[in-house]
PAVOMI-762795 format. One record per residue: z, y, x of N, C-alpha, C, O, CB in turn; residue in one letter. Coordinates in steps of 0.001 Angstrom, whole numbers, plus 500000, padded with zeros to 6 digits. Atoms other than C-alpha are relative to their C-alpha. Glycine has a CB too. Layout:
BEGIN
ZYXZYXZYXZYXZYXa/...
// end
This chain:
BEGIN
498654500764499483168315053816574640500397501023500971499568501517501735499809498372500748x/499433499337498693170600055861576919500069499651501293499804498487501593501050500190499901x/500024500535498735170946055749580299501133499506500402501198498982501515499613500803500861x/498859500453499727174488054889580017500242498531499067501377498111498844500996501196499747x/500181500956501011173416051831577620500654498543500880500533498475502103498195499952499468x/499754501204499438174797048393578498499110499093500657499114497905500336500458499419499209x/501071500722499183172011047241580930500233498863500690501416498686500979499517500744500900x/499357501498499270172189043854582669500505500632501385501292499862501935498615498504500345x/499407499355498615173099046118586041501281500372499713502215500209500498499236501298500591x/498417499650500255176098047531583976500782498735499913501801498476500553500270500845498575x/499208501228500443177058044275582563500516499159501538501548498529501774498850498914498898x/499677501181498738176902042508586089501104500829501010501983500266501664498280499503501087x/498715498992499534179062045670587538501118499532499514501939499081500314499967501494499519x/498859499931500757181625045269584819500460498479500648501472498284501321499756500229498189x/499431501256499920181682041520585177500608499808501495501638499162501689498910498923499618x/499475500454498347182007041556589454501395500995500028502372500412500497498579500539501596x/498941499021500063184664044726589054501072499141499338502093499080500024499613501388499179x/499023500757500594186760042440586671500634498666500955501790498277501118499328499530498666x/499630501336498918186546039315589202500712500373501167501561499635501667498679499237500619x/499208499696498601187677041359592332501435500409499689502403500179500414499287501264500897x/498442499765500506190684042704590226500766498941499902501943499003500258500146500570498700x/498974501013500096191811039244589424500136499493501545501225499092501953499569498768498887x/499813500633498522191093038136593209501255501043500544502205500588501182498327500100501123x/498919499424499147193306041215594269500974499785499121501839499473499939499900501481500497x/498904500399500682195933040521591633500730498557500536501927498295500420499529499921498570x/499141500971499653196608037348593060500161499886501477500775498924501939499589498804499432x/499654499701498617196621038420596666501540499964500277502239500591499481499441501374500360x/499033499807499129199703037962598781499952499929501113499385498951501600500735499496499858x/500153499897498837200136039101601998501281499590500529502333500115500165499530501196500335x/498662500820499515202684036916603887499917499851501562500965499691502187500102498373499275x/500205500431498596201343036376607426498711500756500328498100501380499460499881498331500207x/501113499326499332198511037728609796498701499114499283497742499832499000500132499890501853x/501158500425500781195948035431608074499922500464498741498813500902498435499907498693499905x/500059499328501449196639036606604550499784501497499840499397502108498844501286499749499298x/500132498365499791196701040296606075498548500056500243497944500957499660500934500739501367x/501142499690499911193304039700607315499031499704498857497956500291498736499683499524501040x/500819500562501078191993037832604205499958501293498873498971501719498271500740498471499367x/499751498731500985193438040806602030498966501064500581498351501734499752501742500655500045x/500779499063499278191392043009604628498484499764499312497796500646498800500101499711501718x/501373500342500074188213041211603972499944500363498426498957501022498101499580498353500507x/500222499758501461188677041545600102499998501710499756499356502130498793501295499183499081x/499886498934500080189456045212600587498544500790500449498070501871500101501170500217500669x/501826499308499491185738045726602401499500499454498734499159500384498003498884499193501757x/500836500236501321184229043808599277500371500901499061499392501277498415500147498637499370x/499909499180501149185916046127596784499393501358500693498814502103499902501619500101499335x/500587498876499603184776049034599248498604500106499787498032501121499389500258500185501220x/501395500075500390181270047600599023499581500156498920498532500747498660499516499091500216x/500385499967501608181381047177595370499939501592499472499022502140498861501295499096499016x/499888498704500460182581050567594776498927501016500439498644502025499793501248500446500379x/501387499323499738179563051900596617498876499754499239497981500563498995499558499730501203x/501260500449500778177267049918594667500078500830498728499185501586498346499950498325499656x/499757499196501359178752051336591415499558501449500125498800501911499272501582500006499573x/499631498431499844179075055037592630498207500238500108497632501018499349501257500577501721x/501295499918499742175241054529594087499172499865498583498172500564498416499664498926501055x/500964500118500826173857053433590912500347501271498968499369501848498493499948498499499399x/499718499044501020175693056087588519499787501391500464499875502399499763501360499841499517x/500218498631499172174990058791590990498710501056499335498844502258499106499535499501501725x/500942499289500559171521059740589543500157500243498610499495501179498161498884499459500237x/499981499957501391172399059416586005501121501308499786501038502225498969500459498412499312x/498711498311500071175735062196586610499116500885500572499306501992500069501809500087501186x/500585498937499578173257064171588544499199500636499058499139501856498903499360499740501028x/500693499253501075171045064574585797500828500422498873500452501434498282498932499222499468x/499237499274500843173783065084583388500779501016500306501269501754499453500641499345499477x/499229498892499828175541067350585316498884501542500084499158502697499755500941499646501466x/501012498945500106172150069386585852499828500492498486499796501696498229498618499451500573x/500293499499501627171592069533581857501329500624499501501379501578498725499563498602498852x/498463498842500051175471070708581808499855501364500179499930502222499299501112499765501192x/500133499266499279174885073041584432498962501144499084499426502250498805499613499291501258x/500841499168500732171924074727582460500454500510498678500307501656498254498854499355499828x/499428499303501431173558074864579074500994501286500314500922502454499932500988498767499044x/499070499230499377176305076334580741499701501486500484500407502462500228500368499262501033x/500827498690499481174048079126582461499772500800498886500269501908498686498562499706500686x/500494499447501268172484079820579297501273500574498975501140501666498422499125498767499258x/498721499399500637176078080298577467500441501170500601500616502228499996501134499096500031x/499486498727499255177227082549580076499120501229499934499605502360499987500185499696501479x/501150498969500277173879084575579616500408500740498916500662501945498906498595499392499688x/499968499369501445174381084954575926501416500591499876501574501555499127499704498850498737x/498652499165499981178239085843576538500340501039500350501177501763499811500740499641500472x/499723498857499254177955088310579027499911501158499193500867501910499380499165500114501107x/499757498586500654177172091341576614501129500076499209501740501142499147498904500444499136x/498945499907500769179753090466574393501482499924500765502522500242500188499806498959499022x/498779500051499041182414089939577300500092501525500808501057501988501416499767498624501196x/500113498421499137181126093606578765500521500808498646501374501692498724498002500634500689x/499581499116501330181580094975575091501135499739499729501522500847499359499284499828498742x/498796500354499964184913093587574747500890500721500891501892501372500595500004498803500229x/499306499355498614185873094693578392500112501568499774501161502082500161498983499701501503x/500521498735500060184409098431577464501041500536499193501595501585499523498565500147499473x/499237499668501080186625098490574243501327500034499878501985500743499117499713499391499211x/498635500319499628189828097123575550500179501016500841501291501523500691500302498638500598x/499562498987498887189712099718578437500030501342499654500734502163500243499157499958501145x/499514499063500697189239102343576139501186500291499129501951501256499122499277500139499510x/498381499907500809192007101856573872501160499667500976502254500047500558500187498764498637x/498945499814499342194230101198576495500095501132500907501202501378501385500213498972500569x/499880498881499695193233104330578082500446500948499136501099501870499625499095500263500417x/499129499420501406194348105849574625501148499911500031501894500880500174499812499421498752x/498262500433499933197575104243574606500696500648501257501719501332501271500268498157500189x/499102499244498944198491105326577807500093501602499974501080502203500398499463499634501411x/500130498636499649197438108855577646501223500399498467502066501287498594497965500693500025x/499324499697501048199242108962574095501456499675500454502316500485500106499478499279498775x/498750500373499500202329107198575773500549501355500868501581501966500587499830498583500920x/499660498647499346202373110209578320500345500932499237501392501471499593499049500547500698x/499776499104500776202369112543575649501230499769499314502043500692499261498999500166499259x/498905500548500798204911110816573705501417500005500840502505500214500302499589498491499548x/499035499745499015207097110796577018500320501384500294501500501671500495499626499415501130x/499949498235499807206665114746577552500707500398498780501612501229498854498346500904500053x/499399499276501190207576115254573840501564499671500117502465500491499937499317499464498486x/498498500695500021210789112952574254500792500934500839501777501545500424500096498358500672x/499443499194498978211507114795577691500462501499499391501554502036499575498888500121501180x/499348498492500608211724118220575860500836499936499371501844500534499746499343500833499235x/499244500072500742213366117228573024501077499796500332501972500360499703499745499457499354x/498941500316499335215850115815575150500679501096500643501909501079500592499692499093500831x/499720498832499249216284118952577091500296500915498812501368501519498854498789500492501017x/499355499231501035216479120812573883501495500078499439502162501066499134499354499704499075x/498921500733500740219402118616572541500798500487501515501432501532501365499743498023499409x/499142499784498875221104118920576146500488501482500024501668501758500239499254499628501305x/499651498817499923220799122706575972500907500304498920501852501058499150498950500768500065x/499213499827501159222317122667572527501605499462500085502577500021499578499225499267498888x/498877500634499762225034120534573457500989500644501152502197500456501296499589498675500298x/499024499255498698226119122726576671500269501151499407501386501613499641499278500342501597x/499136498674500510226413125916574730500917499684498686501777500512498385498886501314499554x/498767500318500523228376123922571981501444499775500701502538499807500136499722498999499430x/499187500649499195230388122832574741500681501434500792501877501539501062499121498801500965x/499584498591499599230633126529576174500758500668499069501814501272499256498906500843500272x/499187498817501171231413128185572769501654499253499868502612500002499677498967500011497912x/498957500600500442234301125444572307500959500347501149502121500656500886499763498527499673x/499227499658498706235629126095575889500241501477499895501395501884500025499175499623501408x/499316498497500250235709129798575343501108500240498904502091500959499082498864501001499576x/499077499935501290237474129448571865501538499424500662502641499949500514499284498836498542x/498868500658499463239816127035573787500716501028501202501935500939501354499473498502500607x/499235499022499146240638129855576550500538501256499451501402501936500005499206500390501035x/499444499086500537241026132351574061501199499601499059502069500443498839499042500665499435x/498715500529500470243583130221572112501089499961500800502195500280500364499884498823499608x/499146500055499065245276129622575455500819501504500316501992501775500573499213499443501135x/499499498462499582245510133376576051501134500565499011501988501418499253498646501134499921x/499325499140500948247064134021572834501486499108499756502346499397498924498965500245498499x/498934500955500079249651131030573470500087499023498934501159498563498542501108500646499972x/500394501052500806247951128614571025499651498911500866498492498588501126498921500353499110x/500478501321499132248393125520573300499680498916499288499015498068499884500998499475500933x/500235501074501015248105123172570548498255500299499734497341499594500161501153500225498435x/501466499718500454244796124740569174499042499835501219497950499279501101499841501543499381x/500470499933498771243822125145572785499401498825500585498306498739501140500921500406500728x/500026501360499625244134121643573530498966499245499010498127498434499402501495499394499941x/501024500735501178242236120484570231498682500463500451497818499678500842500256500505498247x/501485499430499563239265122875571063499464499423501509498276499137501658500093501804500109x/500638500763498923239031121397574702499463498567500062498539498051500692500800500027500870x/500626501499500239238891117943573535498785499922499083497909499058499090501091499026499328x/501371500004500696236415118881571167498961500355500704497868499860500428499925500790498938x/501129499784499113234371120322573745499615499015500804498439498728501032500177500985500765x/500208501174498993234894117526576083498973498639499135498268497854499769501827499362500502x/500365500864501054233602115295573091498198500156499756497397499300499380500985500480498592x/501467499505500582230151117133572578499036499460501365499148499677502572499899502066499671x/500881500688499147227223115026573910498545500391499108498374500577497903500449498216500183x/501245499868500714223504115584573558499952499058498679500769498141498588498825499646500996x/500309500971501066222219113887570177498894498963500795498154499440501655499328500840498526x/500915500878500033220148110788570655498541500599499718498375501354498760500424499055499068x/501421499398500233216345111682570885499010498892500264499081498195501276499671501293500989x/500815500962500031213527109448570104498674500096499363498467500049498150500614499122499536x/501511499535500945209646110176569631499398498862499720499053498106500628498763500964500780x/500998501203500331207864107589567900498659500295500600498123501403500592499795499766498376x/501297500051499810204585106404569370499103500130499070499273499764497907499763499099500487x/501179499772500906201323107378568048499642498676499181499225498827498033498717500472500887x/500592501239500435200488103728567232501069499101500454501388499011501639498531499668500590x/498865501027499695203185101207567144499772498599499711500536497695500047501189500325499267x/500023501469500348201532098157565684498924499347500885498098500041501479499680499749498412x/501037500685499303199437095518567345500090500598501518498982500737502037498513500240499249x/499845499463498922200677096993570661501169498967500714502129498474500122500329501534499767x/499049500682499301202447095098573484500011500373501302498960500424501942499864498693499905x/499793499505498476203954096295576894500089499006500721500571497939500340501162500811500330x/500033500790498992203452094780580025500129500404501135500099501630501250499150499430500011x/500019499376498805203742095034583546499001498978500982498720497791500812501599500223500521x/500655500986499187201651094025586491500822500140501482501280501184501945498266500319500080x/499221500450498795203298092535589707498750499395501130497896498539500902501247498681499472x/500751500210498853201522092435593149500957499643501335502001500254501562499131501298500203x/499040500176498826202944090864596470499204500743500960498008500625501223500368498417500481x/500695499221498723202640093454599355500831499780501547500718500411502598500022501808499601x/499209500522498604205092091588601946500389498841499514501318498768498710501330500870500639x/499604501463500194205163087845601728501266499454500602501925498522500142498967499181500518x/498810500461499340207909087618604205501381500593499780502497500212500135499761500102501277x/498667499426500732210147089982602462500414499560498761501515499724498236499932501350499774x/499970500890501493209462087986599238500669498970500122501547498651499320498695499468499414x/499302501331499479210458084841601077501367499983500461502105498998500461499305499480501100x/498500499749499748213677086526602278500713499988498975501720499286498879500318501151500583x/499454500017501317214406087465598806500327498786499387501367498654498741499208500592499200x/499966501133500517213930084198597838501199498785500618501740497850500027498597499640500139x/499157500680499367216106082814600616501551500709499655502622500140499864499515499973501510x/498586499409500223218936085256599568500378499626498676501474500026498283500094501579500150x/499396499885500938219048084138596365499682500761498626500119500506497504500840500311500498x/500440498465500840217331087525594590499143499188499159499443498828498021499063501515500953x/501252500716500885214346085775593354500170498409499861500794497811500737498435500263500803x/500147501702500421213917081914591896498951499606500884498021500386501088499510499579498276x/501013500523499425211904079645594016498653499980499462497542500202499945500323498944500217x/501110500204500953209913079061591284498620501043499925497575500747499344500704500037498659x/501009498943500223207736082211591583498899499653501201497938500422501215500717501637500108x/500919500334499183205720080582594512499819498441500150500707497612499954500289500647501183x/500451501078500447203827077693594584499771499313501526499087500019502267498729500219498957x/500413500397498678203602075482597943498568499306499973498372498611498976501080499039500601x/501105500658499454200347074181599108499956498667500780499441498670501898499520500837500730x/499636501353499174201058070618600315499253499653500792499699499309501887500153498891499377x/501347500255499355197667069978601521499669500704501380499279500152502409498945500432499018x/499915499079498871197708073190603778500963499750501023500721499860502225500240501242499560x/498905499837499175201233072649604969499937498527500749500471498386501849501435500380499130x/499946501306499240200577068841605852498954500191501155499315499735502240499632498654499017x/501117499615499271197115070045607686500920500547501079500998499771502031498878501016499269x/499582499171499205199101072421609678501158499251500868501253499277502095500377501201499241x/498989500859499085202052070199610628499221498835500787499724498536501870501222499263499018x/500561500819499439199671067584611628499210500567501436499271500101502574499237499440498981x/500643499151499015197565070056613590500876500600501223500388500875502319499422501118499241x/499168499143499124200477071659615386501178498722500342502210499094500901500660501613499104x/499189501191499533202348067993615931501555500524499666502534500381500398499711499622501772x/498450499879500356205411069188614124500844498576499614500324497759498855500102501014498660x/499203500902500085208178066671614144500928500214498861501178501377498542500559499855501155x/499150499735501029210560066049611251501317500659500565501823500062501515500253498725499234x/498740499466499702213764068382611672499621501198501000500594501771501490501024498855500625x/500482498935499527211635071106613520499883501206499251500164502354499593498994499710500407x/499893498641500770211142073212610872500869499908498603500739499023497757498442500520499625x/498858500035501254213903073999608177499133500134498537498213500893498233501245501515500151x/500474499919501518213155073303604539499107499018499720499006498802498513499331501289499602x/501020501107500300210411070397604818500752498677500940501508498536501901498177500515500592x/499634501503499469210875066868605448498428499253500544497494499125499752500812498948498472x/501100500924499706208135064858607398500549498449500240501528498032500858499214500562501327x/499875501313499919207861061378607038498569499209500521497504499495499974500484499576498612x/501152500721499379205327059044609070499865498888499077500870498317498653500209499524501542x/500200500897500619203558056610607113498873498984500650498029499469501404499790500522498826x/501004500668499525201419053814608003498958498953499003499382498100498224500670499315501015x/500938500629501093198243052406606131498682499319500590498131499811501574499529501172498950x/500827500700499248195658049997606910498467500773499754498231501431498740500120498394499561x/501242499514500035191996051073607628498984498872499821499003497831500478499770500776501179x/500764501227500209189175049073606126498823500275500497498119501150499995499881499520498650x/501449499742499060186169048883608635499915498477499837500745497599499600500034500785501922x/500541501454500010183878045938608737500158499652501750500011500435502688498123499913499292x/499853500495498523184469043903611984498781500200500855498789499846502034500324498488500044x/
// end
């Protein structure tokens, strides 16, 4: 039989919890007397909650310890595999980056050659246009000049060494949070790129006794809640 079986204690907890729920469902707070009565029930709920959590704590601790041990063993077995995968990935990335640098350099050289060829072709046509103009052949000179103006370097593309199962990505890091927030305020960067820690913001506002309206961009609403303490 497992520790979580329906023992008499568990059955009793379930019965009491359902009974308390029914009492809470029927509660109506309309005056001071019913407010105090509801407070007494809240204390009973708190007491019952402690009974349940105290009962299940050792069972949960035992299960957690077993889970922790299993996870530790799994992590131990997976570590060399993860390390191996990391080594392979790092070396493949290094090769791809090296090949990309080689490709870019080859493309740069090819582009320089194409631009030089285009420059020479423009100069040749311009010289021919000048000679035609000297000979009084204005129409021919204009035609050659137009051809020279249209000469551009041919597009250059050097294919990557490996173009299958490869994706390009970028890495982004924040170096100046204030500048980033200013860019968000200016509408350059969408506000969805940041996540506000509401808990930390609330703690700061309480510690500094910030009132609503003192800080732009936030709304502070005071709330009142009962505190359940035994008399």
